[in-house]
Backbone and ligand atoms as CSV (ligand in chain L), in Angstrom:
chain,resi,resn,atom,element,x,y,z
A,1,MET,N,N,131.579,18.238,40.445
A,1,MET,CA,C,132.176,18.294,39.112
A,1,MET,C,C,131.127,18.751,38.104
A,2,LEU,N,N,131.561,19.557,37.185
A,2,LEU,CA,C,130.636,20.016,36.171
A,2,LEU,C,C,130.784,19.162,34.925
A,3,SER,N,N,129.657,18.890,34.312
A,3,SER,CA,C,129.716,18.260,33.005
A,3,SER,C,C,128.585,18.847,32.197
A,4,ALA,N,N,128.556,18.524,30.923
A,4,ALA,CA,C,127.544,19.132,30.065
A,4,ALA,C,C,126.145,18.801,30.572
A,5,LEU,N,N,125.994,17.589,31.092
A,5,LEU,CA,C,124.646,17.178,31.465
A,5,LEU,C,C,124.336,17.367,32.931
A,6,SER,N,N,125.321,17.111,33.790
A,6,SER,CA,C,125.001,17.295,35.198
A,6,SER,C,C,125.595,18.613,35.629
A,7,ALA,N,N,124.829,19.620,35.425
A,7,ALA,CA,C,125.374,20.953,35.589
A,7,ALA,C,C,125.080,21.500,36.951
A,8,ALA,N,N,126.029,21.377,37.823
A,8,ALA,CA,C,125.874,21.997,39.128
A,8,ALA,C,C,126.338,23.430,38.958
A,9,VAL,N,N,125.540,24.173,38.277
A,9,VAL,CA,C,125.991,25.511,37.940
A,9,VAL,C,C,125.836,26.441,39.122
A,10,VAL,N,N,126.872,27.127,39.383
A,10,VAL,CA,C,126.892,28.003,40.538
A,10,VAL,C,C,126.507,29.406,40.111
A,11,LEU,N,N,125.361,29.809,40.616
A,11,LEU,CA,C,124.918,31.156,40.288
A,11,LEU,C,C,125.155,32.069,41.475
A,12,ALA,N,N,125.738,31.490,42.494
A,12,ALA,CA,C,125.878,32.248,43.733
A,12,ALA,C,C,127.055,33.202,43.675
A,13,GLY,N,N,127.249,33.845,44.783
A,13,GLY,CA,C,128.436,34.668,44.862
A,13,GLY,C,C,128.112,36.141,44.924
A,14,ALA,N,N,126.908,36.507,44.507
A,14,ALA,CA,C,126.561,37.912,44.579
A,14,ALA,C,C,126.490,38.323,46.041
A,15,PRO,N,N,127.184,39.361,46.417
A,15,PRO,CA,C,127.117,39.787,47.819
A,15,PRO,C,C,125.711,40.287,48.106
A,16,PRO,N,N,125.304,40.256,49.384
A,16,PRO,CA,C,123.953,40.667,49.713
A,16,PRO,C,C,123.732,41.990,49.048
A,17,ALA,N,N,122.720,41.951,48.255
A,17,ALA,CA,C,122.309,43.100,47.792
A,17,ALA,C,C,121.712,43.983,46.895
A,18,GLN,N,N,122.380,45.009,46.794
A,18,GLN,CA,C,122.309,46.015,45.754
A,18,GLN,C,C,121.508,45.520,44.571
A,19,VAL,N,N,120.497,46.285,44.278
A,19,VAL,CA,C,119.685,45.965,43.112
A,19,VAL,C,C,120.559,46.044,41.873
A,20,ALA,N,N,121.635,46.812,41.973
A,20,ALA,CA,C,122.572,46.918,40.848
A,20,ALA,C,C,123.130,45.552,40.457
A,21,GLN,N,N,123.142,44.626,41.436
A,21,GLN,CA,C,123.620,43.273,41.157
A,21,GLN,C,C,122.682,42.516,40.207
A,22,ALA,N,N,121.443,42.984,40.122
A,22,ALA,CA,C,120.449,42.247,39.342
A,22,ALA,C,C,120.861,42.122,37.883
A,23,GLY,N,N,121.537,43.113,37.342
A,23,GLY,CA,C,121.961,43.070,35.939
A,23,GLY,C,C,122.854,41.875,35.642
A,24,PRO,N,N,124.064,41.851,36.250
A,24,PRO,CA,C,124.969,40.726,36.024
A,24,PRO,C,C,124.347,39.387,36.431
A,25,LEU,N,N,123.565,39.392,37.503
A,25,LEU,CA,C,122.930,38.152,37.948
A,25,LEU,C,C,121.980,37.640,36.866
A,26,ALA,N,N,121.153,38.545,36.348
A,26,ALA,CA,C,120.209,38.156,35.292
A,26,ALA,C,C,120.965,37.602,34.086
A,27,GLN,N,N,122.099,38.225,33.761
A,27,GLN,CA,C,122.899,37.731,32.625
A,27,GLN,C,C,123.426,36.337,32.879
A,28,ARG,N,N,123.896,36.088,34.114
A,28,ARG,CA,C,124.416,34.752,34.427
A,28,ARG,C,C,123.304,33.708,34.383
A,29,VAL,N,N,122.125,34.114,34.864
A,29,VAL,CA,C,120.988,33.192,34.825
A,29,VAL,C,C,120.650,32.847,33.381
A,30,GLU,N,N,120.582,33.861,32.521
A,30,GLU,CA,C,120.243,33.612,31.110
A,30,GLU,C,C,121.313,32.751,30.446
A,31,ALA,N,N,122.590,32.989,30.801
A,31,ALA,CA,C,123.676,32.188,30.212
A,31,ALA,C,C,123.536,30.731,30.629
A,32,TRP,N,N,123.191,30.531,31.904
A,32,TRP,CA,C,123.024,29.158,32.390
A,32,TRP,C,C,121.849,28.489,31.680
A,33,LEU,N,N,120.743,29.216,31.578
A,33,LEU,CA,C,119.552,28.648,30.934
A,33,LEU,C,C,119.823,28.283,29.487
A,34,SER,N,N,120.551,29.152,28.763
A,34,SER,CA,C,120.767,28.837,27.352
A,34,SER,C,C,121.775,27.700,27.217
A,35,SER,N,N,122.665,27.547,28.198
A,35,SER,CA,C,123.605,26.420,28.140
A,35,SER,C,C,122.879,25.090,28.340
A,36,LYS,N,N,121.702,25.140,28.951
A,36,LYS,CA,C,120.919,23.910,29.168
A,36,LYS,C,C,120.179,23.499,27.905
A,37,GLY,N,N,119.918,24.499,27.051
A,37,GLY,CA,C,119.252,24.196,25.789
A,37,GLY,C,C,117.892,23.566,25.969
A,38,LYS,N,N,117.560,22.715,25.058
A,38,LYS,CA,C,116.217,22.174,24.936
A,38,LYS,C,C,115.694,21.364,26.122
A,39,PRO,N,N,116.548,20.564,26.795
A,39,PRO,CA,C,115.972,19.671,27.813
A,39,PRO,C,C,115.247,20.386,28.947
A,40,LEU,N,N,115.578,21.649,29.153
A,40,LEU,CA,C,114.941,22.372,30.246
A,40,LEU,C,C,113.591,22.927,29.769
A,41,THR,N,N,112.513,22.578,30.467
A,41,THR,CA,C,111.193,23.053,30.042
A,41,THR,C,C,111.047,24.544,30.317
A,42,ASP,N,N,110.104,25.173,29.627
A,42,ASP,CA,C,109.906,26.611,29.802
A,42,ASP,C,C,109.517,26.964,31.230
A,43,TYR,N,N,108.699,26.120,31.858
A,43,TYR,CA,C,108.299,26.485,33.226
A,43,TYR,C,C,109.438,26.253,34.203
A,44,ALA,N,N,110.344,25.310,33.885
A,44,ALA,CA,C,111.535,25.162,34.729
A,44,ALA,C,C,112.435,26.391,34.582
A,45,LYS,N,N,112.549,26.869,33.358
A,45,LYS,CA,C,113.323,28.105,33.152
A,45,LYS,C,C,112.690,29.263,33.911
A,46,SER,N,N,111.376,29.324,33.891
A,46,SER,CA,C,110.715,30.446,34.555
A,46,SER,C,C,110.939,30.387,36.067
A,47,PHE,N,N,111.083,29.168,36.604
A,47,PHE,CA,C,111.380,29.042,38.030
A,47,PHE,C,C,112.754,29.655,38.349
A,48,VAL,N,N,113.764,29.332,37.542
A,48,VAL,CA,C,115.115,29.839,37.814
A,48,VAL,C,C,115.156,31.362,37.683
A,49,ARG,N,N,114.475,31.880,36.652
A,49,ARG,CA,C,114.429,33.351,36.495
A,49,ARG,C,C,113.758,34.005,37.706
A,50,LYS,N,N,112.649,33.409,38.143
A,50,LYS,CA,C,111.912,33.979,39.275
A,50,LYS,C,C,112.737,33.891,40.561
A,51,LEU,N,N,113.436,32.787,40.741
A,51,LEU,CA,C,114.298,32.625,41.925
A,51,LEU,C,C,115.383,33.710,41.949
A,52,ALA,N,N,115.967,33.970,40.788
A,52,ALA,CA,C,117.008,35.007,40.695
A,52,ALA,C,C,116.422,36.380,41.006
A,53,GLU,N,N,115.210,36.609,40.501
A,53,GLU,CA,C,114.552,37.899,40.717
A,53,GLU,C,C,114.263,38.110,42.212
A,54,VAL,N,N,113.735,37.067,42.856
A,54,VAL,CA,C,113.405,37.163,44.282
A,54,VAL,C,C,114.680,37.340,45.106
A,55,ALA,N,N,115.725,36.590,44.767
A,55,ALA,CA,C,116.990,36.698,45.512
A,55,ALA,C,C,117.557,38.109,45.397
A,56,ALA,N,N,117.547,38.663,44.188
A,56,ALA,CA,C,118.084,40.019,43.987
A,56,ALA,C,C,117.261,41.038,44.763
A,57,ARG,N,N,115.945,40.870,44.693
A,57,ARG,CA,C,115.054,41.812,45.380
A,57,ARG,C,C,115.215,41.751,46.898
A,58,GLU,N,N,115.414,40.529,47.421
A,58,GLU,CA,C,115.541,40.349,48.873
A,58,GLU,C,C,116.960,40.621,49.366
A,59,GLY,N,N,117.876,40.909,48.443
A,59,GLY,CA,C,119.253,41.152,48.831
A,59,GLY,C,C,119.947,39.901,49.313
A,60,ALA,N,N,119.510,38.754,48.823
A,60,ALA,CA,C,120.113,37.474,49.228
A,60,ALA,C,C,120.939,36.918,48.078
A,61,PRO,N,N,121.986,36.152,48.399
A,61,PRO,CA,C,122.739,35.524,47.308
A,61,PRO,C,C,121.860,34.514,46.577
A,62,MET,N,N,122.057,34.420,45.270
A,62,MET,CA,C,121.320,33.426,44.483
A,62,MET,C,C,121.829,32.045,44.879
A,63,PRO,N,N,120.925,31.126,45.269
A,63,PRO,CA,C,121.383,29.773,45.616
A,63,PRO,C,C,121.953,29.042,44.398
A,64,HIS,N,N,122.640,27.971,44.657
A,64,HIS,CA,C,123.154,27.132,43.567
A,64,HIS,C,C,121.990,26.293,43.035
A,65,VAL,N,N,121.928,26.188,41.735
A,65,VAL,CA,C,120.872,25.385,41.113
A,65,VAL,C,C,121.517,24.321,40.233
A,66,ALA,N,N,121.184,23.072,40.478
A,66,ALA,CA,C,121.683,21.983,39.647
A,66,ALA,C,C,120.494,21.346,38.950
A,67,GLY,N,N,120.633,21.124,37.669
A,67,GLY,CA,C,119.446,20.729,36.922
A,67,GLY,C,C,119.465,19.368,36.278
A,68,ILE,N,N,119.790,19.383,35.014
A,68,ILE,CA,C,119.592,18.210,34.177
A,68,ILE,C,C,120.661,17.142,34.413
A,69,ARG,N,N,120.222,15.906,34.450
A,69,ARG,CA,C,121.147,14.775,34.434
A,69,ARG,C,C,120.718,13.821,33.328
A,70,SER,N,N,121.683,13.155,32.730
A,70,SER,CA,C,121.323,12.139,31.743
A,70,SER,C,C,120.712,10.960,32.496
A,71,PRO,N,N,119.911,10.127,31.810
A,71,PRO,CA,C,119.392,8.931,32.472
A,71,PRO,C,C,120.511,8.069,33.057
A,72,ARG,N,N,121.655,7.998,32.358
A,72,ARG,CA,C,122.757,7.178,32.881
A,72,ARG,C,C,123.291,7.751,34.196
A,73,ASP,N,N,123.499,9.087,34.240
A,73,ASP,CA,C,123.990,9.714,35.481
A,73,ASP,C,C,123.009,9.493,36.626
A,74,GLN,N,N,121.719,9.628,36.305
A,74,GLN,CA,C,120.708,9.471,37.346
A,74,GLN,C,C,120.641,8.016,37.820
A,75,ALA,N,N,120.710,7.082,36.883
A,75,ALA,CA,C,120.680,5.652,37.246
A,75,ALA,C,C,121.870,5.312,38.138
A,76,LYS,N,N,123.005,5.903,37.817
A,76,LYS,CA,C,124.220,5.671,38.592
A,76,LYS,C,C,124.089,6.271,39.995
A,77,ALA,N,N,123.569,7.503,40.053
A,77,ALA,CA,C,123.411,8.168,41.358
A,77,ALA,C,C,122.483,7.359,42.266
A,78,MET,N,N,121.395,6.827,41.698
A,78,MET,CA,C,120.452,6.038,42.499
A,78,MET,C,C,121.126,4.769,43.025
A,79,HIS,N,N,121.838,4.094,42.144
A,79,HIS,CA,C,122.503,2.856,42.548
A,79,HIS,C,C,123.569,3.136,43.606
A,80,ASN,N,N,124.332,4.225,43.407
A,80,ASN,CA,C,125.368,4.574,44.385
A,80,ASN,C,C,124.778,4.904,45.752
A,81,ASN,N,N,123.652,5.629,45.752
A,81,ASN,CA,C,123.012,5.951,47.028
A,81,ASN,C,C,122.558,4.682,47.753
A,82,TYR,N,N,122.014,3.762,46.988
A,82,TYR,CA,C,121.584,2.471,47.551
A,82,TYR,C,C,122.788,1.744,48.168
A,83,LEU,N,N,123.885,1.689,47.398
A,83,LEU,CA,C,125.076,0.980,47.893
A,83,LEU,C,C,125.656,1.639,49.133
A,84,SER,N,N,125.652,2.984,49.163
A,84,SER,CA,C,126.269,3.615,50.330
A,84,SER,C,C,125.374,3.481,51.561
A,85,ALA,N,N,124.048,3.469,51.376
A,85,ALA,CA,C,123.158,3.208,52.522
A,85,ALA,C,C,123.413,1.800,53.055
A,86,GLN,N,N,123.597,0.874,52.141
A,86,GLN,CA,C,123.813,-0.522,52.514
A,86,GLN,C,C,125.155,-0.708,53.240
A,87,LYS,N,N,126.133,0.038,52.757
A,87,LYS,CA,C,127.463,-0.047,53.354
A,87,LYS,C,C,127.429,0.431,54.806
A,88,LYS,N,N,126.611,1.480,55.032
A,88,LYS,CA,C,126.515,2.042,56.383
A,88,LYS,C,C,125.664,1.171,57.295
A,89,GLY,N,N,124.541,0.678,56.780
A,89,GLY,CA,C,123.589,0.017,57.694
A,89,GLY,C,C,123.129,-1.364,57.283
A,90,GLY,N,N,123.826,-1.983,56.361
A,90,GLY,CA,C,123.437,-3.339,55.960
A,90,GLY,C,C,122.284,-3.364,54.964
A,91,GLU,N,N,121.836,-4.598,54.679
A,91,GLU,CA,C,120.815,-4.792,53.638
A,91,GLU,C,C,119.526,-4.027,53.917
A,92,ALA,N,N,119.123,-4.023,55.193
A,92,ALA,CA,C,117.870,-3.342,55.546
A,92,ALA,C,C,117.969,-1.845,55.235
A,93,ALA,N,N,119.146,-1.265,55.445
A,93,ALA,CA,C,119.327,0.166,55.193
A,93,ALA,C,C,119.268,0.463,53.696
A,94,GLY,N,N,119.820,-0.444,52.871
A,94,GLY,CA,C,119.749,-0.285,51.416
A,94,GLY,C,C,118.293,-0.287,50.955
A,95,ARG,N,N,117.542,-1.282,51.429
A,95,ARG,CA,C,116.115,-1.372,51.092
A,95,ARG,C,C,115.373,-0.148,51.618
A,96,GLY,N,N,115.717,0.230,52.848
A,96,GLY,CA,C,115.064,1.378,53.481
A,96,GLY,C,C,115.260,2.657,52.671
A,97,TRP,N,N,116.466,2.833,52.122
A,97,TRP,CA,C,116.724,4.031,51.318
A,97,TRP,C,C,115.822,4.052,50.079
A,98,VAL,N,N,115.685,2.923,49.423
A,98,VAL,CA,C,114.844,2.854,48.218
A,98,VAL,C,C,113.399,3.216,48.571
A,99,PHE,N,N,112.859,2.619,49.652
A,99,PHE,CA,C,111.456,2.867,50.000
A,99,PHE,C,C,111.245,4.298,50.517
A,100,ALA,N,N,112.229,4.817,51.259
A,100,ALA,CA,C,112.085,6.186,51.776
A,100,ALA,C,C,112.119,7.198,50.631
A,101,THR,N,N,112.879,6.891,49.582
A,101,THR,CA,C,113.044,7.851,48.490
A,101,THR,C,C,111.968,7.709,47.419
A,102,TYR,N,N,111.539,6.484,47.156
A,102,TYR,CA,C,110.636,6.255,46.018
A,102,TYR,C,C,109.278,5.679,46.412
A,103,GLY,N,N,108.953,5.719,47.694
A,103,GLY,CA,C,107.656,5.207,48.124
A,103,GLY,C,C,107.674,3.691,48.210
A,104,LYS,N,N,106.490,3.114,48.397
A,104,LYS,CA,C,106.477,1.660,48.586
A,104,LYS,C,C,105.721,0.962,47.469
A,105,GLY,N,N,105.525,1.675,46.373
A,105,GLY,CA,C,104.735,1.117,45.281
A,105,GLY,C,C,105.546,0.244,44.337
A,106,VAL,N,N,104.923,-0.025,43.202
A,106,VAL,CA,C,105.508,-0.913,42.189
A,106,VAL,C,C,106.869,-0.400,41.718
A,107,TYR,N,N,106.958,0.933,41.541
A,107,TYR,CA,C,108.210,1.482,41.025
A,107,TYR,C,C,109.374,1.204,41.969
A,108,ALA,N,N,109.179,1.502,43.275
A,108,ALA,CA,C,110.249,1.272,44.258
A,108,ALA,C,C,110.645,-0.201,44.281
A,109,LYS,N,N,109.659,-1.081,44.216
A,109,LYS,CA,C,109.955,-2.519,44.255
A,109,LYS,C,C,110.721,-2.958,43.009
A,110,THR,N,N,110.384,-2.351,41.876
A,110,THR,CA,C,111.095,-2.680,40.636
A,110,THR,C,C,112.552,-2.220,40.721
A,111,VAL,N,N,112.742,-0.996,41.217
A,111,VAL,CA,C,114.106,-0.461,41.368
A,111,VAL,C,C,114.926,-1.385,42.265
A,112,LEU,N,N,114.340,-1.729,43.420
A,112,LEU,CA,C,115.048,-2.600,44.365
A,112,LEU,C,C,115.372,-3.954,43.726
A,113,GLY,N,N,114.438,-4.482,42.965
A,113,GLY,CA,C,114.665,-5.758,42.278
A,113,GLY,C,C,115.876,-5.694,41.361
A,114,HIS,N,N,115.997,-4.590,40.625
A,114,HIS,CA,C,117.167,-4.421,39.747
A,114,HIS,C,C,118.456,-4.425,40.558
A,115,PHE,N,N,118.470,-3.648,41.660
A,115,PHE,CA,C,119.688,-3.544,42.471
A,115,PHE,C,C,120.065,-4.901,43.068
A,116,GLU,N,N,119.061,-5.642,43.513
A,116,GLU,CA,C,119.353,-6.953,44.126
A,116,GLU,C,C,119.854,-7.952,43.083
A,117,ARG,N,N,119.325,-7.866,41.868
A,117,ARG,CA,C,119.820,-8.770,40.817
A,117,ARG,C,C,121.263,-8.442,40.437
A,118,ILE,N,N,121.607,-7.132,40.448
A,118,ILE,CA,C,122.993,-6.748,40.165
A,118,ILE,C,C,123.911,-7.364,41.226
A,119,GLU,N,N,123.447,-7.270,42.475
A,119,GLU,CA,C,124.216,-7.796,43.596
A,119,GLU,C,C,124.478,-9.297,43.483
A,120,LYS,N,N,123.449,-10.014,43.048
A,120,LYS,CA,C,123.580,-11.468,42.942
A,120,LYS,C,C,124.288,-11.887,41.664
A,121,GLY,N,N,124.644,-10.906,40.839
A,121,GLY,CA,C,125.330,-11.245,39.588
A,121,GLY,C,C,124.379,-11.760,38.519
A,122,GLU,N,N,123.066,-11.527,38.746
A,122,GLU,CA,C,122.087,-11.998,37.755
A,122,GLU,C,C,121.783,-10.933,36.699
A,123,ALA,N,N,122.271,-9.720,36.946
A,123,ALA,CA,C,122.050,-8.635,35.987
A,123,ALA,C,C,123.222,-7.666,36.083
A,124,THR,N,N,123.312,-6.766,35.103
A,124,THR,CA,C,124.411,-5.799,35.104
A,124,THR,C,C,123.857,-4.394,35.305
A,125,PHE,N,N,124.769,-3.453,35.541
A,125,PHE,CA,C,124.357,-2.053,35.651
A,125,PHE,C,C,123.666,-1.613,34.355
A,126,ASP,N,N,124.141,-2.093,33.215
A,126,ASP,CA,C,123.535,-1.710,31.936
A,126,ASP,C,C,122.072,-2.142,31.822
A,127,ASP,N,N,121.750,-3.306,32.386
A,127,ASP,CA,C,120.344,-3.747,32.375
A,127,ASP,C,C,119.480,-2.728,33.125
A,128,TRP,N,N,119.975,-2.330,34.288
A,128,TRP,CA,C,119.267,-1.339,35.116
A,128,TRP,C,C,119.152,-0.014,34.359
A,129,HIS,N,N,120.262,0.443,33.772
A,129,HIS,CA,C,120.259,1.705,33.036
A,129,HIS,C,C,119.251,1.667,31.885
A,130,GLN,N,N,119.202,0.548,31.165
A,130,GLN,CA,C,118.269,0.445,30.033
A,130,GLN,C,C,116.820,0.513,30.502
A,131,TYR,N,N,116.538,-0.189,31.591
A,131,TYR,CA,C,115.177,-0.128,32.143
A,131,TYR,C,C,114.844,1.319,32.530
A,132,PHE,N,N,115.775,1.966,33.255
A,132,PHE,CA,C,115.527,3.306,33.778
A,132,PHE,C,C,115.348,4.328,32.647
A,133,ALA,N,N,116.204,4.237,31.627
A,133,ALA,CA,C,116.119,5.174,30.495
A,133,ALA,C,C,114.762,5.046,29.796
A,134,ALA,N,N,114.282,3.817,29.634
A,134,ALA,CA,C,112.976,3.606,28.993
A,134,ALA,C,C,111.861,4.141,29.897
A,135,TYR,N,N,112.023,3.923,31.196
A,135,TYR,CA,C,111.014,4.384,32.162
A,135,TYR,C,C,110.876,5.909,32.137
A,136,VAL,N,N,112.008,6.639,32.200
A,136,VAL,CA,C,111.919,8.098,32.270
A,136,VAL,C,C,111.422,8.689,30.947
A,137,LYS,N,N,111.668,7.975,29.862
A,137,LYS,CA,C,111.219,8.471,28.564
A,137,LYS,C,C,109.694,8.580,28.509
A,138,LYS,N,N,109.017,7.629,29.123
A,138,LYS,CA,C,107.554,7.702,29.064
A,138,LYS,C,C,106.922,8.295,30.329
A,139,SER,N,N,107.758,8.527,31.354
A,139,SER,CA,C,107.216,9.045,32.601
A,139,SER,C,C,106.833,10.521,32.481
A,140,ARG,N,N,105.745,10.880,33.139
A,140,ARG,CA,C,105.356,12.286,33.165
A,140,ARG,C,C,105.668,12.921,34.526
A,141,ILE,N,N,106.293,12.145,35.392
A,141,ILE,CA,C,106.670,12.658,36.708
A,141,ILE,C,C,107.876,13.592,36.540
A,142,PRO,N,N,107.843,14.771,37.176
A,142,PRO,CA,C,108.993,15.670,37.056
A,142,PRO,C,C,110.272,15.003,37.553
A,143,SER,N,N,111.326,15.084,36.767
A,143,SER,CA,C,112.576,14.500,37.223
A,143,SER,C,C,113.763,15.247,36.620
A,144,HIS,N,N,114.952,14.936,37.126
A,144,HIS,CA,C,116.171,15.556,36.610
A,144,HIS,C,C,116.427,15.156,35.164
A,145,THR,N,N,115.865,14.046,34.745
A,145,THR,CA,C,116.164,13.567,33.395
A,145,THR,C,C,115.217,14.151,32.344
A,146,ASN,N,N,114.133,14.781,32.774
A,146,ASN,CA,C,113.245,15.368,31.768
A,146,ASN,C,C,113.143,16.892,31.887
A,147,GLY,N,N,114.090,17.488,32.606
A,147,GLY,CA,C,114.143,18.947,32.659
A,147,GLY,C,C,113.073,19.582,33.532
A,148,ARG,N,N,112.461,18.768,34.404
A,148,ARG,CA,C,111.386,19.315,35.222
A,148,ARG,C,C,111.703,19.256,36.710
A,149,ALA,N,N,112.961,18.967,37.074
A,149,ALA,CA,C,113.338,18.980,38.485
A,149,ALA,C,C,114.709,19.613,38.681
A,150,PHE,N,N,114.840,20.223,39.842
A,150,PHE,CA,C,116.078,20.907,40.230
A,150,PHE,C,C,116.484,20.514,41.623
A,151,ASP,N,N,117.772,20.639,41.892
A,151,ASP,CA,C,118.228,20.642,43.271
A,151,ASP,C,C,118.730,22.043,43.567
A,152,VAL,N,N,118.369,22.546,44.717
A,152,VAL,CA,C,118.811,23.879,45.112
A,152,VAL,C,C,119.584,23.754,46.419
A,153,THR,N,N,120.766,24.354,46.451
A,153,THR,CA,C,121.573,24.367,47.673
A,153,THR,C,C,122.057,25.790,47.935
A,154,PRO,N,N,122.484,26.148,49.127
A,154,PRO,CA,C,122.527,25.287,50.302
A,154,PRO,C,C,121.128,25.028,50.866
A,155,ARG,N,N,121.048,23.999,51.697
A,155,ARG,CA,C,119.798,23.703,52.386
A,155,ARG,C,C,119.826,24.471,53.704
A,156,SER,N,N,119.132,25.612,53.699
A,156,SER,CA,C,119.134,26.458,54.901
A,156,SER,C,C,117.782,27.141,55.003
A,157,ASP,N,N,117.504,27.707,56.159
A,157,ASP,CA,C,116.222,28.390,56.348
A,157,ASP,C,C,116.070,29.564,55.386
A,158,ALA,N,N,117.190,30.289,55.163
A,158,ALA,CA,C,117.125,31.457,54.279
A,158,ALA,C,C,116.795,31.030,52.850
A,159,VAL,N,N,117.408,29.933,52.402
A,159,VAL,CA,C,117.147,29.447,51.038
A,159,VAL,C,C,115.725,28.898,50.945
A,160,ARG,N,N,115.294,28.204,51.984
A,160,ARG,CA,C,113.917,27.687,52.011
A,160,ARG,C,C,112.922,28.834,51.856
A,161,LYS,N,N,113.212,29.948,52.515
A,161,LYS,CA,C,112.326,31.113,52.430
A,161,LYS,C,C,112.290,31.665,50.999
A,162,LEU,N,N,113.463,31.754,50.376
A,162,LEU,CA,C,113.514,32.221,48.977
A,162,LEU,C,C,112.703,31.310,48.062
A,163,ILE,N,N,112.842,30.009,48.287
A,163,ILE,CA,C,112.112,29.042,47.464
A,163,ILE,C,C,110.604,29.198,47.658
A,164,ASP,N,N,110.185,29.337,48.913
A,164,ASP,CA,C,108.754,29.507,49.196
A,164,ASP,C,C,108.200,30.754,48.491
A,165,MET,N,N,108.962,31.850,48.549
A,165,MET,CA,C,108.510,33.091,47.904
A,165,MET,C,C,108.450,32.911,46.392
A,166,THR,N,N,109.467,32.233,45.851
A,166,THR,CA,C,109.524,32.007,44.407
A,166,THR,C,C,108.320,31.191,43.940
A,167,ILE,N,N,108.013,30.150,44.692
A,167,ILE,CA,C,106.890,29.282,44.325
A,167,ILE,C,C,105.570,30.051,44.431
A,168,ALA,N,N,105.426,30.833,45.523
A,168,ALA,CA,C,104.190,31.603,45.702
A,168,ALA,C,C,103.990,32.592,44.549
A,169,GLU,N,N,105.058,33.298,44.192
A,169,GLU,CA,C,104.933,34.307,43.126
A,169,GLU,C,C,104.752,33.651,41.760
A,170,GLY,N,N,105.484,32.568,41.533
A,170,GLY,CA,C,105.372,31.868,40.246
A,170,GLY,C,C,103.991,31.282,40.035
A,171,THR,N,N,103.422,30.770,41.110
A,171,THR,CA,C,102.087,30.177,41.022
A,171,THR,C,C,101.048,31.262,40.749
A,172,ARG,N,N,101.234,32.382,41.444
A,172,ARG,CA,C,100.300,33.496,41.268
A,172,ARG,C,C,100.337,34.031,39.835
A,173,GLU,N,N,101.546,34.075,39.287
A,173,GLU,CA,C,101.695,34.588,37.915
A,173,GLU,C,C,101.494,33.489,36.880
A,174,LYS,N,N,101.143,32.283,37.344
A,174,LYS,CA,C,100.903,31.129,36.480
A,174,LYS,C,C,102.103,30.793,35.598
A,175,LEU,N,N,103.280,30.845,36.190
A,175,LEU,CA,C,104.494,30.493,35.448
A,175,LEU,C,C,104.750,28.989,35.530
A,176,PHE,N,N,104.471,28.437,36.709
A,176,PHE,CA,C,104.713,27.013,36.937
A,176,PHE,C,C,103.926,26.591,38.162
A,177,LYS,N,N,103.867,25.289,38.374
A,177,LYS,CA,C,103.168,24.745,39.540
A,177,LYS,C,C,104.111,23.766,40.237
A,178,LEU,N,N,104.133,23.822,41.551
A,178,LEU,CA,C,104.990,22.893,42.285
A,178,LEU,C,C,104.356,21.503,42.266
A,179,ALA,N,N,105.095,20.526,41.764
A,179,ALA,CA,C,104.563,19.166,41.702
A,179,ALA,C,C,105.220,18.266,42.742
A,180,ASP,N,N,106.387,18.674,43.172
A,180,ASP,CA,C,107.165,17.788,44.047
A,180,ASP,C,C,108.167,18.637,44.824
A,181,PHE,N,N,108.181,18.478,46.143
A,181,PHE,CA,C,109.195,19.175,46.944
A,181,PHE,C,C,109.747,18.196,47.965
A,182,ALA,N,N,111.056,18.112,48.054
A,182,ALA,CA,C,111.637,17.218,49.054
A,182,ALA,C,C,112.791,17.927,49.741
A,183,ASP,N,N,112.802,17.782,51.063
A,183,ASP,CA,C,113.854,18.356,51.895
A,183,ASP,C,C,114.853,17.226,52.136
A,184,GLU,N,N,115.821,17.113,51.254
A,184,GLU,CA,C,116.706,15.943,51.257
A,184,GLU,C,C,117.892,16.149,52.190
A,185,LYS,N,N,118.220,15.102,52.920
A,185,LYS,CA,C,119.271,15.256,53.920
A,185,LYS,C,C,120.632,14.737,53.483
A,186,SER,N,N,120.652,13.774,52.580
A,186,SER,CA,C,121.989,13.301,52.182
A,186,SER,C,C,122.119,13.163,50.679
A,187,PRO,N,N,122.909,14.029,50.036
A,187,PRO,CA,C,123.512,15.229,50.609
A,187,PRO,C,C,122.441,16.303,50.818
A,188,PRO,N,N,122.721,17.289,51.694
A,188,PRO,CA,C,121.679,18.266,52.023
A,188,PRO,C,C,121.298,19.165,50.843
A,189,HIS,N,N,120.049,19.079,50.405
A,189,HIS,CA,C,119.562,19.963,49.337
A,189,HIS,C,C,118.036,19.954,49.324
A,190,PHE,N,N,117.475,20.943,48.636
A,190,PHE,CA,C,116.035,20.951,48.382
A,190,PHE,C,C,115.813,20.469,46.961
A,191,HIS,N,N,114.900,19.533,46.809
A,191,HIS,CA,C,114.565,19.033,45.484
A,191,HIS,C,C,113.213,19.612,45.080
A,192,ILE,N,N,113.150,20.151,43.879
A,192,ILE,CA,C,111.926,20.797,43.416
A,192,ILE,C,C,111.527,20.240,42.056
A,193,GLY,N,N,110.307,19.743,41.968
A,193,GLY,CA,C,109.780,19.281,40.684
A,193,GLY,C,C,108.644,20.193,40.256
A,194,LEU,N,N,108.583,20.517,38.986
A,194,LEU,CA,C,107.593,21.482,38.501
A,194,LEU,C,C,106.748,20.912,37.375
A,195,SER,N,N,105.537,21.452,37.273
A,195,SER,CA,C,104.747,21.155,36.091
A,195,SER,C,C,104.134,22.472,35.627
A,196,ALA,N,N,103.541,22.450,34.448
A,196,ALA,CA,C,102.922,23.676,33.929
A,196,ALA,C,C,101.721,24.021,34.797
A,197,SER,N,N,101.448,25.315,34.939
A,197,SER,CA,C,100.333,25.691,35.805
A,197,SER,C,C,99.060,25.898,34.987
A,198,HIS,N,N,99.125,25.705,33.709
A,198,HIS,CA,C,97.912,25.875,32.881
A,198,HIS,C,C,97.959,24.905,31.729
L,1,ZN,ZN,ZN,116.773,16.298,43.054
């Protein structure tokens, strides 16, 4: 579903090819970028432009790029993922999902603590959302809530190759630096976090 903030914008659809496709593709990319407005950082924008350029040059369809989420959407997505892991594999699976996704440090333990308190009825989703919104506001880690992370789909070898080329060229041209890459399996996508390269 598309919404103003969680924009799973589909830039795909260009048939393999033709450099002539680069015109309309570039226009769609620019339209998507301007629809994102301020929350998207300049180096994140430069990544999407470079990805479109590489895809057009290689004659490959532009992958789908999903970008910004509000802190509330992100807090909800995290909680839902935890609940669905738990539903499939019990309490250990819920905990396992948190640690596999967020490491085993203080942050992961804090997140898990919030989820467990919600479960016991000692806290509400709003308590978790408020904590998370305050956390992302001061965090410098690239994320969907600060315009410095993307999900790219489909998750395939061809798309992985496009991403690798985009990152190599972007780094060389000092457009952006890869800060975080994850090959996510559920749902299948590549997660990319960026920071400025200078
Ligand atoms: Zn992501």
